[in-house]
TORZA-203692 format. One record per residue (C-alpha): residue number from 1; residue in three letters; chain; x, y, z. Coordinates in pm, whole numbers, plus 50000, padded with zeros to 5 digits. Last residue first. Example, Ala and Ser with C-alpha at 12.3 -4.5 7.8 and 13.67 -1.06 7.14 Angstrom:
TORZA-203692
num_residu_chaine_c1_c2_c3
2_SER_A_51367_49894_50714
1_ALA_A_51230_49550_50780
END
This chain:
TORZA-203692
num_residu_chaine_c1_c2_c3
582_ASP_A_90393_23679_44088
581_LEU_A_90395_24053_44012
580_PRO_A_90154_24278_44204
579_PRO_A_89850_24421_44017
578_LEU_A_89901_24771_43879
577_ASN_A_89798_25116_44013
576_SER_A_90165_25169_44098
575_PRO_A_90104_25289_44451
574_PRO_A_89813_25054_44521
573_LEU_A_89473_25224_44490
572_ALA_A_89252_25298_44788
571_PRO_A_88891_25188_44760
570_GLY_A_88635_25431_44621
569_LEU_A_88614_25812_44631
568_ASP_A_88327_25820_44883
567_PRO_A_88202_26174_44934
566_ALA_A_88283_26367_45253
565_THR_A_88002_26394_45504
564_GLU_A_87700_26625_45503
563_THR_A_87543_26772_45815
562_SER_A_87489_27120_45670
561_VAL_A_87271_27354_45873
560_VAL_A_86960_27548_45774
559_ARG_A_86821_27668_46107
558_ARG_A_86454_27643_46197
557_PRO_A_86315_27983_46283
556_PRO_A_86380_28151_46618
555_TRP_A_86096_28195_46667
554_LYS_A_85789_28000_46559
553_VAL_A_85516_28219_46410
552_GLY_A_85151_28136_46475
551_PRO_A_85079_28458_46661
550_PRO_A_85350_28721_46601
549_PRO_A_85685_28666_46776
548_TRP_A_85720_28911_46936
547_SER_A_85466_29153_47076
546_GLN_A_85318_29462_46913
545_GLY_A_85218_29797_47061
544_THR_A_85354_30002_46770
543_ARG_A_85597_30209_46976
542_GLU_A_85700_29918_47197
541_LEU_A_85758_29680_46906
540_PHE_A_85954_29945_46717
539_TRP_A_86169_30035_47017
538_LYS_A_86261_29670_47073
537_PRO_A_86401_29623_46725
536_PRO_A_86198_29396_46497
535_GLU_A_86296_29032_46441
534_TYR_A_86320_28961_46069
533_LEU_A_86047_28765_45893
532_PRO_A_86025_28537_45590
531_LEU_A_85669_28418_45673
530_GLU_A_85655_28040_45656
529_TYR_A_85405_27881_45418
528_ASP_A_85264_27550_45542
527_GLY_A_84944_27583_45339
526_PRO_A_85140_27676_45030
525_LEU_A_85140_28030_44886
524_LEU_A_84985_28052_44541
523_SER_A_84666_28182_44701
522_LYS_A_84345_28061_44541
521_TRP_A_84122_28277_44326
520_LYS_A_83818_28098_44187
519_ILE_A_83758_28208_43830
518_LYS_A_83444_28153_43623
517_ALA_A_83255_28463_43737
516_THR_A_83576_28666_43781
515_ARG_A_83547_28877_43468
514_ARG_A_83173_28925_43497
513_ASP_A_83189_29018_43867
512_PHE_A_83467_29270_43805
511_GLU_A_83269_29431_43523
510_ASP_A_82966_29460_43751
509_LYS_A_83185_29610_44026
508_MET_A_83327_29875_43794
507_GLU_A_82979_29956_43665
506_GLY_A_82854_29994_44023
505_LEU_A_83137_30235_44102
504_VAL_A_83038_30437_43797
503_THR_A_82674_30443_43904
502_PRO_A_82757_30521_44267
501_GLN_A_82923_30848_44163
500_THR_A_83006_31046_44477
499_LEU_A_83247_30820_44663
498_LEU_A_83407_30679_44347
497_ASP_A_83436_31032_44208
496_ILE_A_83613_31144_44526
495_THR_A_83848_30847_44484
494_THR_A_83944_30954_44132
493_ALA_A_84022_31306_44252
492_ALA_A_84230_31179_44543
491_LEU_A_84439_30940_44333
490_TYR_A_84505_31188_44052
489_LYS_A_84591_31460_44306
488_ALA_A_84834_31237_44496
487_ALA_A_84999_31143_44166
486_ILE_A_85046_31512_44086
485_LEU_A_85222_31553_44421
484_THR_A_85459_31262_44362
483_THR_A_85519_31391_44009
482_LEU_A_85644_31725_44137
481_HIS_A_85848_31576_44421
480_GLY_A_86032_31352_44175
479_ALA_A_86117_31652_43960
478_HIS_A_86237_31843_44267
477_SER_A_86465_31553_44358
476_ALA_A_86408_31288_44626
475_ALA_A_86299_31007_44392
474_THR_A_86503_31135_44098
473_ALA_A_86842_31002_44211
472_THR_A_86693_30671_44324
471_HIS_A_86545_30631_43977
470_HIS_A_86886_30673_43815
469_TRP_A_87032_30430_44071
468_SER_A_86826_30159_43900
467_HIS_A_86526_29940_43980
466_ASN_A_86324_30112_43705
465_LYS_A_86539_30181_43406
464_THR_A_86615_30507_43235
463_GLY_A_86488_30543_42879
462_GLY_A_86217_30792_42970
461_PRO_A_86287_31025_43258
460_GLN_A_86183_30923_43610
459_HIS_A_85870_31000_43813
458_ALA_A_85660_31034_43500
457_THR_A_85335_30923_43666
456_GLY_A_85169_30584_43691
455_MET_A_84818_30444_43716
454_GLY_A_84622_30158_43871
453_ILE_A_84255_30090_43942
452_THR_A_84137_29774_44117
451_PRO_A_83791_29617_44139
450_VAL_A_83808_29390_44449
449_GLN_A_83932_29040_44539
448_TRP_A_84112_28940_44218
447_SER_A_84283_29281_44203
446_ILE_A_84418_29232_44555
445_ASP_A_84626_28934_44435
444_ALA_A_84760_29150_44152
443_VAL_A_84873_29420_44395
442_ASP_A_85150_29168_44467
441_THR_A_85315_29291_44150
440_SER_A_85477_29136_43846
439_GLY_A_85670_29262_43546
438_GLY_A_85649_29172_43179
437_GLY_A_85462_28936_42950
436_MET_A_85381_28984_42583
435_PHE_A_85002_28945_42588
434_VAL_A_84873_28935_42229
433_THR_A_84582_29166_42150
432_ALA_A_84747_29455_42332
431_PRO_A_84546_29612_42612
430_PRO_A_84294_29880_42512
429_ARG_A_84428_30234_42477
428_LEU_A_84430_30538_42704
427_GLU_A_84637_30814_42546
426_THR_A_84957_30884_42737
425_ILE_A_84935_31200_42943
424_THR_A_85199_31448_42835
423_GLU_A_85483_31628_43011
422_SER_A_85730_31339_43001
421_PHE_A_86063_31403_43173
420_GLY_A_86369_31471_42960
419_THR_A_86406_31378_42591
418_GLU_A_86779_31307_42587
417_ALA_A_86782_30975_42400
416_THR_A_86957_30701_42595
415_GLY_A_87318_30638_42700
414_ASN_A_87239_30608_43072
413_SER_A_87458_30903_43170
412_ARG_A_87291_31103_42893
411_GLN_A_86946_31000_43018
410_LEU_A_87033_31125_43364
409_ALA_A_87162_31452_43216
408_LYS_A_86838_31482_43019
407_GLY_A_86634_31447_43337
406_PHE_A_86847_31705_43519
405_ALA_A_86809_31953_43233
404_GLN_A_86436_31885_43235
403_ASP_A_86408_31959_43605
402_GLN_A_86616_32277_43569
401_ALA_A_86388_32397_43287
400_SER_A_86094_32342_43517
399_PHE_A_85856_32050_43481
398_LYS_A_85484_32063_43412
397_PRO_A_85293_31756_43528
396_ALA_A_85001_31646_43308
395_GLY_A_84651_31783_43350
394_ILE_A_84386_31780_43619
393_GLN_A_84102_31694_43378
392_THR_A_84325_31463_43173
391_MET_A_84426_31267_43482
390_ASN_A_84069_31264_43608
389_ALA_A_83934_31119_43284
388_TYR_A_84217_30865_43277
387_MET_A_84130_30749_43629
386_LEU_A_83765_30701_43536
385_GLU_A_83858_30516_43218
384_ALA_A_84094_30292_43413
383_GLY_A_83815_30210_43658
382_ARG_A_83575_30130_43377
381_LYS_A_83831_29900_43216
380_ASN_A_83925_29711_43531
379_GLY_A_84249_29516_43528
378_LEU_A_84310_29174_43679
377_GLN_A_84679_29130_43757
376_ASN_A_84864_28801_43713
375_TRP_A_84873_28602_44034
374_VAL_A_85134_28617_44308
373_GLY_A_85372_28376_44482
372_GLY_A_85634_28438_44746
371_MET_A_85922_28287_44943
370_ILE_A_85868_27925_44851
369_ARG_A_86147_27727_45018
368_TYR_A_86411_27501_44877
367_GLN_A_86649_27244_45017
366_MET_A_86926_27076_44820
365_ARG_A_87184_26825_44939
364_THR_A_87523_26816_44767
363_GLY_A_87678_26538_44559
362_THR_A_87775_26784_44287
361_ALA_A_87586_26620_43999
360_MET_A_87286_26525_44214
359_ALA_A_87258_26871_44364
358_ALA_A_87275_27033_44019
357_ALA_A_87012_26792_43886
356_GLU_A_86778_26874_44175
355_GLY_A_86826_27244_44112
354_CYS_A_86751_27200_43742
353_LYS_A_86436_27010_43836
352_ILE_A_86334_27304_44058
351_ILE_A_86374_27538_43760
350_LYS_A_86145_27314_43554
349_ASP_A_85884_27326_43832
348_MET_A_85920_27705_43828
347_LEU_A_85824_27719_43460
346_ILE_A_85520_27497_43510
345_LYS_A_85418_27699_43815
344_ALA_A_85435_28025_43621
343_ARG_A_85213_27875_43349
342_GLU_A_84948_27776_43601
341_PRO_A_84961_28109_43780
340_SER_A_84911_28302_43456
339_GLY_A_85116_28507_43209
338_GLU_A_85452_28389_43335
337_ARG_A_85720_28487_43584
336_ALA_A_85973_28264_43760
335_TYR_A_86185_28440_44022
334_TYR_A_86486_28257_44164
333_TRP_A_86712_28284_44469
332_ILE_A_87047_28106_44502
331_SER_A_87202_27988_44828
330_SER_A_87534_27829_44926
329_LEU_A_87613_27643_45248
328_THR_A_87923_27436_45335
327_PRO_A_88143_27701_45176
326_PHE_A_88478_27588_45032
325_VAL_A_88748_27815_45168
324_ASN_A_89064_27895_44965
323_PRO_A_88899_28135_44719
322_ALA_A_88736_28338_44998
321_GLN_A_88372_28429_45067
320_GLY_A_88218_28126_44897
319_THR_A_87840_28128_44855
318_GLN_A_87537_28333_44955
317_ARG_A_87276_28528_44761
316_ILE_A_87330_28407_44407
315_ALA_A_87059_28609_44232
314_TYR_A_86809_28476_43979
313_HIS_A_86601_28547_43673
312_MET_A_86327_28380_43468
311_ARG_A_86079_28576_43255
310_ALA_A_85808_28418_43043
309_THR_A_85563_28581_42803
308_HIS_A_85768_28504_42492
307_ALA_A_85758_28138_42590
306_GLN_A_86041_27974_42782
305_ASP_A_86138_27609_42742
304_SER_A_86325_27607_42410
303_GLU_A_86591_27877_42424
302_ARG_A_86565_28005_42780
301_LEU_A_86569_27674_42962
300_TYR_A_86942_27631_42897
299_GLU_A_87009_27922_43132
298_THR_A_86848_27713_43406
297_LEU_A_87130_27460_43378
296_MET_A_87404_27723_43414
295_ALA_A_87251_27881_43723
294_MET_A_87203_27536_43875
293_ALA_A_87566_27444_43804
292_THR_A_87693_27762_43969
291_VAL_A_87469_27702_44269
290_ALA_A_87602_27346_44299
289_ASP_A_87967_27434_44241
288_GLN_A_87940_27674_44534
287_SER_A_87791_27394_44745
286_SER_A_88108_27195_44685
285_ARG_A_88101_26843_44821
284_THR_A_88470_26800_44894
283_ALA_A_88667_26476_44852
282_LEU_A_88967_26641_44682
281_PRO_A_88992_27021_44719
280_SER_A_89340_27032_44869
279_GLY_A_89476_27386_44814
278_GLY_A_89129_27540_44804
277_HIS_A_89043_27383_45136
276_GLY_A_88715_27202_45201
275_ASP_A_88413_27187_45423
274_THR_A_88113_26987_45313
273_GLY_A_87793_27052_45120
272_LEU_A_87444_27194_45164
271_PHE_A_87269_27368_44876
270_HIS_A_86993_27618_44955
269_PHE_A_86732_27728_44701
268_ALA_A_86508_28033_44753
267_ILE_A_86180_28036_44558
266_SER_A_85971_28322_44418
265_TYR_A_85675_28236_44195
264_MET_A_85520_28492_43962
263_ALA_A_85209_28586_43768
262_ASN_A_85284_28833_43492
261_SER_A_85090_29154_43443
260_SER_A_84751_29254_43300
259_SER_A_84615_29554_43114
258_TRP_A_84344_29792_43238
257_SER_A_84539_30106_43166
256_THR_A_84671_30427_43319
255_SER_A_84933_30674_43208
254_ASN_A_85180_30948_43286
253_GLY_A_85520_30820_43178
252_SER_A_85854_30701_43317
251_SER_A_85694_30530_43616
250_PRO_A_85619_30570_43984
249_HIS_A_85336_30336_44086
248_TRP_A_84969_30395_44157
247_ASP_A_84677_30227_44333
246_VAL_A_84305_30271_44396
245_PHE_A_84105_29978_44538
244_ALA_A_83728_29953_44509
243_ASP_A_83430_29827_44714
242_LEU_A_83642_29687_44996
241_GLY_A_83508_29441_45256
240_LYS_A_83800_29200_45266
239_TYR_A_84154_29332_45222
238_VAL_A_84304_29183_45539
237_GLY_A_84161_28836_45470
236_ALA_A_84474_28645_45573
235_ARG_A_84534_28532_45214
234_VAL_A_84512_28895_45107
233_ALA_A_84768_28991_45372
232_VAL_A_85016_28727_45255
231_SER_A_84976_28832_44891
230_LYS_A_85002_29198_44991
229_GLY_A_85331_29173_45176
228_VAL_A_85531_28911_44986
227_LEU_A_85616_29025_44636
226_GLN_A_85986_29060_44727
225_GLU_A_85992_29424_44616
224_GLU_A_85649_29462_44773
223_ALA_A_85806_29380_45109
222_THR_A_85572_29561_45350
221_SER_A_85235_29714_45277
220_GLY_A_85071_29999_45465
219_PHE_A_84708_29956_45365
218_PHE_A_84503_30275_45374
217_LYS_A_84133_30224_45425
216_ILE_A_83901_30513_45345
215_THR_A_83540_30476_45451
214_GLY_A_83237_30645_45303
213_ASP_A_82967_30907_45327
212_LEU_A_83050_31261_45216
211_ASN_A_82977_31556_45444
210_ARG_A_83149_31818_45227
209_ALA_A_83418_31927_45475
208_ARG_A_83449_31590_45646
207_MET_A_83468_31394_45320
206_ALA_A_83706_31655_45175
205_THR_A_83947_31606_45465
204_ALA_A_83925_31227_45426
203_THR_A_84008_31263_45056
202_ALA_A_84309_31483_45129
201_VAL_A_84425_31238_45398
200_ALA_A_84406_30944_45157
199_ALA_A_84572_31142_44877
198_GLY_A_84863_31241_45100
197_ALA_A_84903_30882_45214
196_ALA_A_84899_30764_44852
195_ALA_A_85154_31027_44752
194_ALA_A_85384_30939_45043
193_GLY_A_85359_30563_44991
192_LEU_A_85439_30569_44621
191_ALA_A_85699_30842_44662
190_CYS_A_85914_30643_44903
189_HIS_A_85835_30341_44687
188_GLY_A_86027_30499_44401
187_CYS_A_86164_30178_44250
186_GLY_A_86530_30272_44287
185_HIS_A_86468_30379_44645
184_GLY_A_86818_30296_44767
183_PHE_A_87000_30039_44977
182_GLY_A_87376_30063_45026
181_TYR_A_87654_30003_44778
180_THR_A_87912_29724_44790
179_PRO_A_88290_29684_44776
178_ALA_A_88417_29325_44738
177_TYR_A_88785_29255_44799
176_PRO_A_88896_29595_44927
175_ASP_A_88574_29623_45129
174_HIS_A_88433_29970_45172
173_HIS_A_88058_30001_45202
172_TYR_A_87931_30299_45004
171_VAL_A_87614_30482_45104
170_LEU_A_87528_30790_44896
169_PRO_A_87637_30608_44583
168_SER_A_87765_30843_44311
167_HIS_A_87655_30753_43958
166_GLN_A_87620_31079_43769
165_PRO_A_87285_31256_43737
164_ASN_A_87299_31375_44102
163_GLY_A_86962_31500_44227
162_LYS_A_86964_31274_44528
161_GLU_A_87292_31093_44594
160_GLN_A_87260_30725_44510
159_SER_A_87207_30395_44691
158_LEU_A_87084_30127_44452
157_GLY_A_87279_29826_44581
156_PRO_A_86987_29662_44759
155_LEU_A_86631_29789_44697
154_ALA_A_86402_30002_44915
153_ASP_A_86075_29923_45093
152_TYR_A_85805_30185_45157
151_GLU_A_85470_30084_45011
150_GLY_A_85129_30242_45062
149_SER_A_84811_30121_44895
148_PHE_A_84471_30290_44909
147_GLY_A_84134_30120_44961
146_ILE_A_83781_30254_44912
145_VAL_A_83483_30151_45126
144_PRO_A_83144_30278_45008
143_LYS_A_82991_30320_45261
142_GLY_A_83083_30435_45612
141_THR_A_82731_30563_45676
140_GLY_A_82865_30902_45776
139_HIS_A_83243_30916_45786
138_SER_A_83518_30655_45825
137_PHE_A_83899_30680_45835
136_THR_A_84110_30366_45864
135_ALA_A_84484_30290_45866
134_VAL_A_84584_29925_45817
133_PHE_A_84938_29815_45902
132_ALA_A_85233_29611_45775
131_THR_A_85574_29653_45941
130_PRO_A_85522_29367_46190
129_MET_A_85390_29110_45941
128_GLY_A_85126_28875_46084
127_GLY_A_84871_28952_45810
126_ALA_A_84845_29313_45927
125_GLY_A_85078_29373_46223
124_TRP_A_84959_29720_46324
123_LYS_A_84612_29873_46341
122_ILE_A_84604_30250_46297
121_THR_A_84315_30497_46332
120_PHE_A_84315_30784_46085
119_GLY_A_84252_31145_46185
118_ASN_A_84538_31339_46028
117_ALA_A_84808_31271_46287
116_GLN_A_84729_30902_46248
115_LEU_A_84801_30919_45876
114_PHE_A_85141_31084_45914
113_ASP_A_85229_30848_46201
112_ALA_A_85145_30546_45983
111_GLU_A_85379_30667_45709
110_ALA_A_85664_30753_45946
109_TRP_A_85623_30422_46133
108_SER_A_85639_30225_45808
107_SER_A_85960_30402_45710
106_ASN_A_86133_30374_46048
105_TRP_A_86090_29998_46083
104_GLU_A_86107_29902_45717
103_ALA_A_86260_29560_45791
102_LEU_A_86037_29329_45583
101_SER_A_86186_29463_45258
100_PRO_A_86498_29675_45301
99_GLU_A_86514_30027_45447
98_ALA_A_86607_30340_45254
97_TYR_A_86574_30566_45563
96_GLU_A_86663_30873_45354
95_TRP_A_86396_30803_45094
94_ILE_A_86140_30746_45372
93_ARG_A_86221_31087_45515
92_ASP_A_86215_31247_45170
91_ASN_A_85870_31114_45081
90_LEU_A_85727_31225_45416
89_GLY_A_85870_31573_45360
88_VAL_A_85721_31585_45011
87_ILE_A_85378_31512_45157
86_ARG_A_85424_31764_45438
85_HIS_A_85570_32034_45211
84_GLU_A_85286_31997_44964
83_ASN_A_85031_32060_45236
82_ARG_A_84842_32357_45094
81_ASP_A_84836_32216_44741
80_ILE_A_84731_31872_44867
79_TRP_A_84449_32028_45073
78_SER_A_84338_32225_44768
77_ILE_A_84315_31902_44567
76_ALA_A_84087_31746_44826
75_SER_A_83868_32053_44866
74_ASP_A_83832_32094_44488
73_LYS_A_83724_31732_44464
72_ALA_A_83464_31788_44734
71_GLN_A_83343_32106_44565
70_SER_A_83277_31902_44254
69_ASP_A_83387_31873_43892
68_ILE_A_83294_31530_43761
67_ALA_A_83540_31291_43594
66_LEU_A_83340_31046_43382
65_ALA_A_83262_31289_43098
64_THR_A_83543_31211_42853
63_PRO_A_83481_30850_42759
62_PRO_A_83786_30676_42611
61_GLU_A_83798_30660_42231
60_TYR_A_83865_30322_42071
59_ASN_A_83963_30339_41705
58_VAL_A_84183_30030_41694
57_PRO_A_83988_29847_41963
56_ASP_A_83659_29880_41771
55_ALA_A_83373_29732_41974
54_PRO_A_83576_29796_42288
53_MET_A_83626_29486_42504
52_THR_A_83447_29507_42839
51_LYS_A_83078_29468_42765
50_PRO_A_83140_29233_42473
49_ASP_A_83364_29017_42695
48_LEU_A_83623_28875_42458
47_ALA_A_83818_28723_42750
46_LEU_A_84123_28798_42539
45_ASP_A_84058_29151_42658
44_SER_A_84279_29068_42952
43_ALA_A_84264_28943_43309
42_ALA_A_83982_28697_43250
41_ALA_A_84174_28521_42975
40_LEU_A_84495_28502_43176
39_ALA_A_84316_28336_43469
38_PRO_A_84100_28124_43238
37_ASP_A_84394_27926_43103
36_SER_A_84260_27616_42932
35_THR_A_83953_27745_42747
34_LEU_A_84002_28103_42639
33_VAL_A_84365_28082_42740
32_PRO_A_84435_27859_42442
31_ALA_A_84388_28162_42215
30_VAL_A_84680_28368_42344
29_ALA_A_84963_28268_42577
28_LEU_A_85199_28149_42306
27_GLY_A_85364_27820_42411
26_ALA_A_85392_27674_42065
25_GLY_A_85306_27954_41823
24_ALA_A_85105_27842_41524
23_ALA_A_84801_27699_41699
22_GLY_A_84766_27983_41948
21_LEU_A_84823_28249_41689
20_LEU_A_84565_28090_41463
19_GLY_A_84312_28081_41745
18_LEU_A_84377_28444_41825
17_LEU_A_84315_28535_41463
16_ASP_A_83994_28332_41459
15_ARG_A_83864_28511_41770
14_ARG_A_83957_28849_41627
13_ASN_A_83767_28793_41304
12_MET_A_83961_28700_40996
11_GLY_A_83977_28942_40703
10_SER_A_84351_28988_40741
9_PRO_A_84300_29351_40843
8_GLU_A_84115_29226_41156
7_LEU_A_83740_29191_41154
6_HIS_A_83533_29262_41466
5_ASP_A_83337_28944_41541
4_THR_A_83358_28970_41921
3_ASP_A_83185_29307_41921
2_CYS_A_82885_29185_41721
1_MET_A_82835_29262_41351
END
């Protein structure tokens, strides 16, 4: 019995079961992908590749001998142990900066400076983005070429005191009408970049000490939270020439996989209306009504127009600031996520129609702009198996009693089970038979260019949410430091194996070639895409040797200005609204 004919409990083979699911569930992203949605098929075991899909997914056992003990690996891990304070210090500096996407002036400089001080050369402005850079270290023949990913952007409203399990924003902006919180690392990108930088330097140190051939490229990536940085850089060819890419992300568990993610479109909508006064609202084109109407209309998509794989969410970014002032400009920002680029576009097209309807109903004018677009992620089974072997060889993080008490206190404040931080490595399992949707990442666009490995560590306790103040609290705590350092070891150890085991690297590349054989990646960004840039401060441009604006960028950008006139209410009525008497 061949791999693709493995029988399910129902007695049907897996292909037949997927076909039944596809026929029975309108919109389910399962069997139809085999023919009509190759992007989702290639990115999951739905591709039914006998060399990729385990013969028995239920009883799959990951290989145990892929991670090889070596002096080079020992050297890399020893460097991390000796330089814990430097890696943790980098994490804490970026945590304190807490800078927004596309404006990570201090954070990107700190990461690049750390790498440059340890023998890497830096090239700024990758893909035309000022806070993006490529750091390179090469030794011997320079082959193979392995990529690392560093991120450093924070999220709005997630400021929180480090190590405090009760909500207490570190940065609080007083406004008696609308108080707000500052930015915070509620996604742990301070740790993501610090651990990856530490792993890159540790690997480079081991390459020098043990005379290993290869090149390490570290990609400082801006605006991951807006899914901009990597997709723009991939389109510009920044990631060309890699043999493998090794990535991680803070999580609530210690795990790796070769599963997929959701593709996503990001679009900002602007509604242009007229001035008005709250006390005399007649003959006003209300842009605030327009964004409210659009939000309402898109909610109606959820019941019958969104499959189980879809996610649609929005934020009203700009509208009325006082009840008695009608704003001439209001803006709302949408994400549309689905299992493949084609499905994401269909969902976003429906959202655009809702915007058009809202503009028509309110008499306003709508403009919209694509801010970002990413594919679903392409996993790599052999790469995940290699990472898992190294994770189990090194072992799971071991937290102190104080760490666990802190984790349980965070869970208590969140109303979830008080289990603390995870001290186990989740068993490696094949992706689920039916893709259920989820988050998105601009790493996905890289994964269609080069075999990509991803993993996560228990950087926050289970039950707490990513993109929350709970995660900000852990990111600069002792528990967060512990999992940042263990992540650096997982990354470095796996990369040493990639440098020293050409057979495993070759298997990863063969798998990648099979999965992408019938897929031609094309950026979801339009040909006239405009980078959503902020002008850097003078000191940053001088320190990084950049000029402003970047090549091909018009500055200042075109302004969005309302030129609307009051709506026509019809001819004036006589006082009595009746025809005159004869």
